[in-house]
DRENTOR-649872 format. One record per residue (C-alpha): residue number from 1; residue in three letters; y, z, x. Coordinates in nm, 4 decimals. Each point is the difference from the previous one (the first is absolute). Layout:
N
ATOM pos code    north       up     east
ATOM NUM  ala        Y        Z        X
...
***
This chain:
376
ATOM pos code    north       up     east
ATOM   1  met  -0.8261   2.7956   1.4825
ATOM   2  ser  -0.0956  -0.3090  -0.2039
ATOM   3  asp   0.0750  -0.3513   0.1248
ATOM   4  leu   0.2347  -0.0411  -0.2959
ATOM   5  gln   0.2005   0.3091   0.0921
ATOM   6  ala   0.0015  -0.1022   0.3649
ATOM   7  leu   0.1337  -0.3425  -0.0984
ATOM   8  ala   0.2758   0.1567  -0.2093
ATOM   9  asp   0.0929   0.2253   0.2925
ATOM  10  lys   0.0057  -0.2949   0.2407
ATOM  11  lys   0.1977  -0.2312  -0.2261
ATOM  12  lys   0.3397   0.0616   0.1591
ATOM  13  glu  -0.1494  -0.0454   0.3460
ATOM  14  ile  -0.1654  -0.3278  -0.1036
ATOM  15  ile   0.3208  -0.1377  -0.1494
ATOM  16  ala   0.2078   0.0985   0.3020
ATOM  17  arg  -0.2498  -0.1621   0.2350
ATOM  18  phe  -0.0586  -0.3296  -0.1813
ATOM  19  ser   0.2993  -0.0799  -0.2213
ATOM  20  ala   0.2164  -0.1568   0.2738
ATOM  21  lys   0.0879  -0.3640  -0.0735
ATOM  22  ser   0.0367  -0.2853   0.2462
ATOM  23  asn   0.2358  -0.2861  -0.0835
ATOM  24  ala  -0.1679  -0.2161   0.2629
ATOM  25  ile  -0.3452   0.0453  -0.1557
ATOM  26  ala   0.1398  -0.0496  -0.3497
ATOM  27  leu   0.1772  -0.3232   0.0971
ATOM  28  trp  -0.3124  -0.1257   0.1748
ATOM  29  gln  -0.2030   0.0719  -0.3129
ATOM  30  leu   0.2456  -0.2017  -0.2090
ATOM  31  leu  -0.0046  -0.2936   0.2398
ATOM  32  thr  -0.3792  -0.0062   0.0351
ATOM  33  thr  -0.0290   0.0045  -0.3786
ATOM  34  leu   0.2729  -0.2302  -0.1295
ATOM  35  val  -0.0197  -0.2702   0.2685
ATOM  36  pro  -0.3771  -0.0612  -0.0435
ATOM  37  tyr   0.0444   0.0245  -0.3770
ATOM  38  gly   0.2557  -0.2818   0.0132
ATOM  39  leu  -0.2213  -0.2008   0.2344
ATOM  40  phe  -0.2998   0.0210  -0.2323
ATOM  41  trp   0.2198  -0.1008  -0.2927
ATOM  42  tyr   0.0864  -0.3147   0.1934
ATOM  43  leu  -0.3668  -0.0618   0.0834
ATOM  44  ala  -0.1010   0.0563  -0.3628
ATOM  45  val   0.2504  -0.2588  -0.1222
ATOM  46  glu  -0.1019  -0.2508   0.2666
ATOM  47  ser  -0.3712   0.0563  -0.0667
ATOM  48  val   0.0296  -0.1223  -0.3590
ATOM  49  ala   0.0039  -0.3593   0.1257
ATOM  50  val  -0.3134   0.0673   0.2055
ATOM  51  ser  -0.2300   0.2215  -0.2065
ATOM  52  trp   0.0402   0.2557  -0.2761
ATOM  53  trp  -0.2753   0.1991   0.1732
ATOM  54  leu   0.2252   0.0285   0.3024
ATOM  55  thr   0.2808   0.1038  -0.2324
ATOM  56  ala  -0.2252   0.2706  -0.1446
ATOM  57  gly  -0.0629   0.1331   0.3514
ATOM  58  cys   0.3742   0.0141   0.0685
ATOM  59  ile   0.0539   0.1814  -0.3312
ATOM  60  gly  -0.2608   0.2560   0.1048
ATOM  61  val   0.1969   0.0729   0.3173
ATOM  62  leu   0.3253   0.0154  -0.1999
ATOM  63  cys  -0.1596   0.2653  -0.2208
ATOM  64  leu  -0.0718   0.2164   0.3033
ATOM  65  phe   0.3551  -0.0314   0.1291
ATOM  66  leu   0.1373   0.0796  -0.3460
ATOM  67  leu  -0.2009   0.3228   0.0003
ATOM  68  arg   0.1702   0.0903   0.3265
ATOM  69  val   0.3405  -0.1012  -0.1405
ATOM  70  phe  -0.0522   0.2335  -0.2950
ATOM  71  val  -0.1070   0.2974   0.2131
ATOM  72  leu   0.2964  -0.0460   0.2331
ATOM  73  met   0.2271  -0.0209  -0.3053
ATOM  74  his  -0.1631   0.3215  -0.1196
ATOM  75  asp   0.0785   0.1662   0.3354
ATOM  76  cys   0.3639  -0.1053  -0.0315
ATOM  77  gly   0.0110   0.1771  -0.3353
ATOM  78  his  -0.1002   0.3214   0.1768
ATOM  79  asn   0.2590  -0.0680   0.2733
ATOM  80  ala  -0.3001   0.0087   0.2322
ATOM  81  leu   0.0161  -0.3375   0.1749
ATOM  82  phe   0.3373   0.0057   0.1794
ATOM  83  asp   0.1903   0.3089   0.1086
ATOM  84  lys   0.3067  -0.0734  -0.2152
ATOM  85  ile   0.0174  -0.0107  -0.3788
ATOM  86  ala   0.2188  -0.3122   0.0070
ATOM  87  tyr  -0.2548  -0.1901   0.2087
ATOM  88  asn  -0.2806   0.1002  -0.2345
ATOM  89  arg   0.1975  -0.1104  -0.3044
ATOM  90  arg   0.0812  -0.3416   0.1432
ATOM  91  ala  -0.3527  -0.0615   0.1223
ATOM  92  gly  -0.1383   0.1357  -0.3271
ATOM  93  phe   0.2120  -0.2401  -0.2041
ATOM  94  leu  -0.1163  -0.2964   0.2096
ATOM  95  leu  -0.3655   0.1004  -0.0224
ATOM  96  gly   0.0397   0.0624  -0.3725
ATOM  97  val   0.1209  -0.3567  -0.0504
ATOM  98  val  -0.2986  -0.1331   0.1956
ATOM  99  cys  -0.2533   0.1877  -0.2125
ATOM 100  gly   0.1911  -0.0302  -0.3279
ATOM 101  met   0.0804   0.3686  -0.0494
ATOM 102  pro   0.3490   0.1544  -0.0422
ATOM 103  gln  -0.0546   0.2450   0.2852
ATOM 104  tyr   0.2660   0.2610  -0.0748
ATOM 105  val  -0.1158   0.0590  -0.3568
ATOM 106  trp  -0.3670  -0.0131   0.1008
ATOM 107  ser   0.0528   0.2564   0.2752
ATOM 108  lys   0.1617   0.2458  -0.2413
ATOM 109  asn  -0.2976  -0.0247  -0.2344
ATOM 110  his  -0.2400   0.0279   0.2942
ATOM 111  ala   0.1762   0.3158   0.1187
ATOM 112  phe  -0.1001   0.1618  -0.3297
ATOM 113  his  -0.3633  -0.0776   0.0798
ATOM 114  his   0.0333   0.1775   0.3345
ATOM 115  ala   0.1754   0.2988  -0.1516
ATOM 116  thr  -0.2785   0.0407  -0.2577
ATOM 117  asn  -0.3063  -0.1269   0.1899
ATOM 118  gly  -0.3092   0.1687  -0.1438
ATOM 119  asn   0.1891   0.1276  -0.3054
ATOM 120  trp  -0.1600  -0.2137  -0.2662
ATOM 121  asp   0.2087   0.1525  -0.2762
ATOM 122  gln   0.2960  -0.1763   0.1637
ATOM 123  tyr  -0.1376  -0.3242   0.1429
ATOM 124  arg  -0.3211  -0.1887  -0.0844
ATOM 125  gly   0.0104  -0.2750   0.2627
ATOM 126  pro   0.0426  -0.3783  -0.0434
ATOM 127  leu  -0.2960  -0.0174  -0.2395
ATOM 128  ala   0.1370   0.2721  -0.2307
ATOM 129  thr  -0.3265   0.1947   0.0160
ATOM 130  leu  -0.0925   0.1737  -0.3255
ATOM 131  ser  -0.1471   0.3466  -0.0344
ATOM 132  leu  -0.3397   0.0377  -0.1668
ATOM 133  asp   0.1673   0.1297  -0.3161
ATOM 134  glu   0.2372  -0.2963  -0.0097
ATOM 135  phe  -0.2837  -0.2449   0.0538
ATOM 136  asn  -0.2062   0.1608  -0.2748
ATOM 137  ala   0.2927  -0.0395  -0.2389
ATOM 138  leu  -0.0087  -0.3801   0.0401
ATOM 139  thr  -0.1880  -0.2283  -0.2322
ATOM 140  pro  -0.3118  -0.1716   0.1438
ATOM 141  ala   0.1985  -0.3231   0.0349
ATOM 142  gln   0.2785   0.1819   0.1832
ATOM 143  gln  -0.2526   0.1680   0.2301
ATOM 144  thr  -0.1529  -0.3368   0.0862
ATOM 145  arg   0.3437  -0.1486   0.0676
ATOM 146  tyr   0.0915   0.2995   0.2198
ATOM 147  arg  -0.3111  -0.0563   0.2099
ATOM 148  leu   0.0392  -0.3752   0.0239
ATOM 149  met   0.3657   0.0174   0.1067
ATOM 150  arg  -0.1000   0.2193   0.2943
ATOM 151  his  -0.2753  -0.2282   0.1230
ATOM 152  ile   0.0529  -0.1365   0.3500
ATOM 153  ala  -0.0121  -0.3580  -0.1321
ATOM 154  val   0.3219   0.0624  -0.1952
ATOM 155  ala   0.1910   0.1065   0.3117
ATOM 156  pro   0.1605  -0.3447   0.0648
ATOM 157  leu   0.1493   0.0088  -0.3496
ATOM 158  gly   0.1350   0.3442   0.0809
ATOM 159  gly   0.1444  -0.1366   0.3233
ATOM 160  phe   0.1744  -0.2811  -0.1878
ATOM 161  leu   0.1502   0.2385  -0.2532
ATOM 162  tyr   0.1001   0.2550   0.2636
ATOM 163  leu   0.1664  -0.2238   0.2591
ATOM 164  ile   0.1048  -0.3102  -0.1913
ATOM 165  phe   0.0329   0.0457  -0.3755
ATOM 166  asn   0.1147   0.3584  -0.0631
ATOM 167  pro   0.2895   0.0132   0.2521
ATOM 168  arg   0.1413  -0.3257  -0.1410
ATOM 169  tyr  -0.0708   0.0796  -0.3666
ATOM 170  thr   0.1458   0.3514  -0.0004
ATOM 171  trp   0.3152  -0.1137   0.1796
ATOM 172  leu   0.0496  -0.3007  -0.2274
ATOM 173  lys  -0.0714   0.1903  -0.3197
ATOM 174  gly   0.2253   0.2867   0.1043
ATOM 175  ser   0.2779  -0.2381   0.1051
ATOM 176  leu  -0.0111  -0.1838  -0.3329
ATOM 177  ala   0.0072   0.3303  -0.1866
ATOM 178  leu   0.3006   0.1089   0.2070
ATOM 179  leu   0.1792  -0.3295  -0.0674
ATOM 180  ala  -0.0659   0.0250  -0.3744
ATOM 181  phe   0.1263   0.3597   0.0003
ATOM 182  ile   0.3229  -0.1012   0.1736
ATOM 183  leu   0.0568  -0.2952  -0.2346
ATOM 184  arg  -0.0494   0.2179  -0.3078
ATOM 185  gly   0.2395   0.2539   0.1457
ATOM 186  lys   0.2656  -0.2649   0.0661
ATOM 187  leu  -0.0306  -0.1315  -0.3548
ATOM 188  arg   0.0577   0.3498  -0.1367
ATOM 189  gln   0.2750   0.0911   0.2497
ATOM 190  pro   0.1473  -0.3165   0.1567
ATOM 191  thr   0.2533   0.1893   0.2138
ATOM 192  arg  -0.2571   0.2261   0.1603
ATOM 193  ser  -0.1174  -0.0836   0.3543
ATOM 194  met  -0.3531  -0.1235   0.0606
ATOM 195  arg  -0.0498   0.2697   0.2657
ATOM 196  ser   0.0828   0.2693  -0.2521
ATOM 197  ile  -0.2393  -0.1465  -0.2561
ATOM 198  ala  -0.2764  -0.0410   0.2577
ATOM 199  gly   0.0400   0.3670   0.0903
ATOM 200  glu  -0.1440   0.0922  -0.3401
ATOM 201  phe  -0.3062  -0.2208   0.0385
ATOM 202  gln  -0.3240   0.1971   0.0119
ATOM 203  pro  -0.2504  -0.2130   0.1964
ATOM 204  arg  -0.3778   0.0224  -0.0266
ATOM 205  tyr  -0.0826  -0.1665   0.3302
ATOM 206  trp   0.2239   0.1759   0.2533
ATOM 207  lys   0.1429   0.3476   0.0386
ATOM 208  thr   0.3306  -0.0606   0.1776
ATOM 209  trp   0.2408  -0.2888   0.0507
ATOM 210  lys  -0.0953   0.0031   0.3673
ATOM 211  asp  -0.3587  -0.0684  -0.1058
ATOM 212  tyr   0.1198  -0.2941  -0.2076
ATOM 213  arg   0.2102  -0.1418   0.2832
ATOM 214  his  -0.3015   0.0083   0.2316
ATOM 215  met  -0.2215  -0.1595  -0.2652
ATOM 216  thr   0.2602  -0.2710  -0.0556
ATOM 217  ala   0.0459  -0.0696   0.3709
ATOM 218  asn  -0.3751  -0.0225   0.0548
ATOM 219  asn  -0.0518  -0.2373  -0.2913
ATOM 220  leu   0.2974  -0.2244   0.0741
ATOM 221  val  -0.1005  -0.0431   0.3642
ATOM 222  leu  -0.3643  -0.0540  -0.0907
ATOM 223  leu   0.0661  -0.2481  -0.2808
ATOM 224  ser   0.2358  -0.1907   0.2285
ATOM 225  leu  -0.2767  -0.0227   0.2599
ATOM 226  trp  -0.2392  -0.1216  -0.2681
ATOM 227  ala   0.2416  -0.2790  -0.0874
ATOM 228  leu   0.0472  -0.0960   0.3659
ATOM 229  met  -0.3731  -0.0034   0.0681
ATOM 230  cys  -0.0694  -0.2084  -0.3100
ATOM 231  ala   0.2596  -0.2506   0.1172
ATOM 232  ala  -0.1435  -0.0030   0.3522
ATOM 233  val  -0.3752  -0.0229  -0.0644
ATOM 234  gly  -0.0326  -0.0652  -0.3740
ATOM 235  pro  -0.0580   0.2474  -0.2842
ATOM 236  leu  -0.3778  -0.0528  -0.0177
ATOM 237  val  -0.0679   0.0628   0.3689
ATOM 238  phe   0.2431   0.2908   0.0162
ATOM 239  phe  -0.1248   0.1870  -0.3048
ATOM 240  val  -0.3693  -0.0568   0.0755
ATOM 241  ile   0.0434   0.1591   0.3425
ATOM 242  tyr   0.2512   0.2625  -0.1087
ATOM 243  leu  -0.1636   0.1228  -0.3195
ATOM 244  thr  -0.3485   0.0025   0.1491
ATOM 245  ser   0.0967   0.1852   0.3180
ATOM 246  leu   0.2107   0.2632  -0.1767
ATOM 247  ser  -0.2533   0.0562  -0.2771
ATOM 248  leu  -0.2880   0.0467   0.2439
ATOM 249  ser   0.1992   0.2160   0.2403
ATOM 250  gly   0.1221   0.2055  -0.2957
ATOM 251  ala  -0.3623   0.0449  -0.1040
ATOM 252  gly  -0.0816   0.1187   0.3500
ATOM 253  gly   0.2888   0.2439  -0.0072
ATOM 254  ile  -0.1021   0.1436  -0.3374
ATOM 255  ile  -0.3587   0.0425   0.1186
ATOM 256  leu   0.1163   0.1550   0.3258
ATOM 257  phe   0.2256   0.2506  -0.1739
ATOM 258  thr  -0.2508   0.0849  -0.2712
ATOM 259  val  -0.2922   0.0880   0.2264
ATOM 260  gln   0.2298   0.2220   0.2035
ATOM 261  his   0.0272   0.2290  -0.3015
ATOM 262  asn  -0.2725  -0.0970  -0.2485
ATOM 263  phe  -0.3389   0.0678   0.1536
ATOM 264  glu  -0.3011   0.2109  -0.0907
ATOM 265  asp   0.0994   0.3666  -0.0373
ATOM 266  ser   0.3552  -0.0599   0.1191
ATOM 267  trp   0.1946   0.3202  -0.0611
ATOM 268  ala   0.2285  -0.0508  -0.2994
ATOM 269  ala   0.1688   0.3138  -0.1281
ATOM 270  asp   0.2163   0.0807  -0.2958
ATOM 271  glu   0.3492   0.1437   0.0371
ATOM 272  ser  -0.1077   0.3633   0.0205
ATOM 273  asn  -0.2641  -0.0552   0.2714
ATOM 274  trp   0.1786  -0.2555   0.2157
ATOM 275  asp   0.0373   0.0449   0.3757
ATOM 276  tyr   0.1736  -0.2627   0.2170
ATOM 277  ser  -0.2012   0.0553   0.3178
ATOM 278  arg  -0.3304   0.0108  -0.1818
ATOM 279  ala   0.0857  -0.3282  -0.1718
ATOM 280  ala   0.0570  -0.1624   0.3408
ATOM 281  val  -0.3447   0.1109   0.1221
ATOM 282  glu  -0.2222  -0.0062  -0.3100
ATOM 283  gly   0.1892  -0.2411  -0.2250
ATOM 284  thr   0.0747  -0.2694   0.2556
ATOM 285  ser  -0.2519  -0.2052   0.1933
ATOM 286  phe  -0.0284  -0.1343   0.3533
ATOM 287  leu  -0.0952  -0.3687  -0.0092
ATOM 288  val  -0.2170  -0.0821   0.2983
ATOM 289  leu   0.0984  -0.3615   0.0638
ATOM 290  pro  -0.0574  -0.2457   0.2849
ATOM 291  gly   0.2862  -0.0128   0.2477
ATOM 292  trp   0.1279  -0.3408  -0.1092
ATOM 293  leu   0.0294   0.1174  -0.3599
ATOM 294  asn   0.1750   0.3184   0.1082
ATOM 295  trp   0.2574  -0.2252   0.1667
ATOM 296  phe   0.0537  -0.2099  -0.3130
ATOM 297  thr   0.0360   0.3154  -0.2111
ATOM 298  ala   0.2216   0.1768   0.2569
ATOM 299  asp  -0.2402   0.2959   0.0251
ATOM 300  ile   0.0588   0.1072  -0.3611
ATOM 301  ala  -0.3759   0.0741   0.0033
ATOM 302  tyr   0.0955   0.3317   0.1637
ATOM 303  his   0.1292   0.0942  -0.3401
ATOM 304  his  -0.0779   0.3698   0.0310
ATOM 305  val   0.2433   0.0219   0.2933
ATOM 306  his   0.2588  -0.2044  -0.1885
ATOM 307  his  -0.0178   0.2402  -0.2949
ATOM 308  leu   0.0214   0.3014   0.2245
ATOM 309  ser   0.3420  -0.1361   0.0983
ATOM 310  ala   0.1481  -0.3363  -0.0994
ATOM 311  ser   0.2516   0.0324   0.2846
ATOM 312  ile  -0.2695  -0.0887   0.2564
ATOM 313  pro   0.0361  -0.3743   0.0762
ATOM 314  asn  -0.3007  -0.2279  -0.0397
ATOM 315  tyr  -0.0204  -0.0546   0.3757
ATOM 316  arg  -0.0682   0.3720   0.0571
ATOM 317  leu  -0.2486   0.0685  -0.2807
ATOM 318  ala  -0.3158  -0.0784   0.1964
ATOM 319  glu   0.1120   0.2054   0.2981
ATOM 320  cys   0.0820   0.2928  -0.2284
ATOM 321  his  -0.3407  -0.0240  -0.1638
ATOM 322  arg  -0.1754   0.0074   0.3375
ATOM 323  ala   0.2063   0.2918   0.1263
ATOM 324  tyr  -0.0771   0.2160  -0.3038
ATOM 325  ala  -0.3394  -0.1434  -0.0973
ATOM 326  his  -0.1484   0.3510  -0.0213
ATOM 327  leu   0.2387   0.0777  -0.2869
ATOM 328  phe  -0.0954  -0.3161  -0.1901
ATOM 329  ala  -0.3764   0.0543   0.0083
ATOM 330  asp  -0.0153   0.0442  -0.3783
ATOM 331  val   0.1887  -0.3217  -0.0799
ATOM 332  thr  -0.2257  -0.2484  -0.1807
ATOM 333  arg  -0.0851  -0.3069   0.2098
ATOM 334  ile  -0.0250  -0.3311  -0.1849
ATOM 335  thr  -0.1226  -0.3215   0.1620
ATOM 336  leu   0.0408  -0.3548  -0.1302
ATOM 337  arg  -0.3539   0.0222  -0.1346
ATOM 338  asp   0.1004   0.3077  -0.2035
ATOM 339  val   0.3042  -0.1607  -0.1625
ATOM 340  pro  -0.1705  -0.1526  -0.3107
ATOM 341  lys  -0.1679   0.3333  -0.0742
ATOM 342  ala   0.3244   0.1937   0.0484
ATOM 343  leu   0.1798  -0.2309  -0.2437
ATOM 344  arg  -0.2393   0.1075  -0.2759
ATOM 345  asn   0.1489   0.3511   0.0003
ATOM 346  asn   0.2498  -0.0355  -0.2804
ATOM 347  leu  -0.0252   0.3210  -0.1999
ATOM 348  trp   0.1705   0.3332   0.0602
ATOM 349  asp  -0.2166   0.3055  -0.0559
ATOM 350  arg   0.2838   0.2414  -0.0647
ATOM 351  asp  -0.2218   0.3077  -0.0310
ATOM 352  his  -0.1601  -0.0507   0.3423
ATOM 353  his   0.3095  -0.1456   0.1701
ATOM 354  arg  -0.1868  -0.3115   0.1038
ATOM 355  ile   0.0048  -0.3781  -0.0397
ATOM 356  thr  -0.3325  -0.1290  -0.1258
ATOM 357  ser  -0.1638  -0.3241  -0.1085
ATOM 358  phe  -0.1311  -0.1305  -0.3288
ATOM 359  glu  -0.3489  -0.0138   0.1475
ATOM 360  ala   0.0087   0.3634   0.1097
ATOM 361  val   0.0864   0.1101  -0.3510
ATOM 362  glu  -0.2294  -0.2435  -0.1783
ATOM 363  arg  -0.3007   0.1316   0.1880
ATOM 364  arg   0.0415   0.3210  -0.1981
ATOM 365  val   0.0721  -0.1396  -0.3426
ATOM 366  ser  -0.1627  -0.2444  -0.2340
ATOM 367  gly   0.1683  -0.3107  -0.1353
ATOM 368  phe   0.2315  -0.2479   0.1705
ATOM 369  gly   0.3652   0.0947   0.0218
ATOM 370  val  -0.0352   0.3481  -0.1514
ATOM 371  leu   0.1018   0.2431   0.2690
ATOM 372  ser   0.0081   0.3757  -0.0296
ATOM 373  lys   0.2422   0.2280   0.1782
ATOM 374  thr  -0.2661   0.2649   0.0451
ATOM 375  ser  -0.2588  -0.2428   0.1366
ATOM 376  ala   0.1776  -0.0639   0.3290
***
């Protein structure tokens, strides 16, 4: 029996053994994350009067805590932090405000990633990885832009757009479109109720009214906190610390997520060849990180276990990995030193069901930016 088949056979046993949640552990994780995060915010503000270098050090620590905030928020979306859905939703909303992300809507989109992990016909990851055919169809300028936008140096811009700009922009743009739709409807039919008119609105940025309510609640609470912080410490100090820490932590999160799925020869199947268990083993990596970084990332480095079952809480992932290490022997190990190389794998070789790099293809072809499907 292959390790893959053995893993599939053991899946129910693994879930039953490691999916139990502990409210005490979950609450402790929240306290040991949010309290130090608030403390370092205070130190960062106070350090401005002493030295901007000291402020930069505090921002670096804030970035680490924000990574942990995001992963814990992510666990709440899977209902895998606390043992009750209501607790996860409340904690998830709070954590979502801290890291700038409407958690409920994000978790629904993230659930699609889990349901289709390894099926690259359905989901291409945060970098929207192109197939070789799609890349070849681009103009040389478009190919260059595609490569540049996936360079590690651009990650902070991606973090800014992901955590700060897009959640505010999509909510504001959608809200203004909704308001304009209602006003036009009232002008045409003054006696008709606004609720009735709004019911006909077809939004681009949310799927249900519950999504919109969560987006609105997240943004209203967050923008109110922005205003309070600006009044308390001044707009310049607040936004320097806030924008820098969220942009850099967002960059770290994007890098972390990407290398857990985009790495050399990562298994990436089309719809007809997709297999969930195989994707967890061959299409998901195990990041070998130092212990302190595993703490700040809430053990999300054990991503192969997480994709085997998202119901396993972060505080049981490492134990699960150790208990069934013999079944995870084929999972690709990636160290911090390997991360820059892994990030260069941004092409999907559909024919061979693999993720590959520009360099791997270019070694077999002549001319910059001209990649051949058959050359990989």
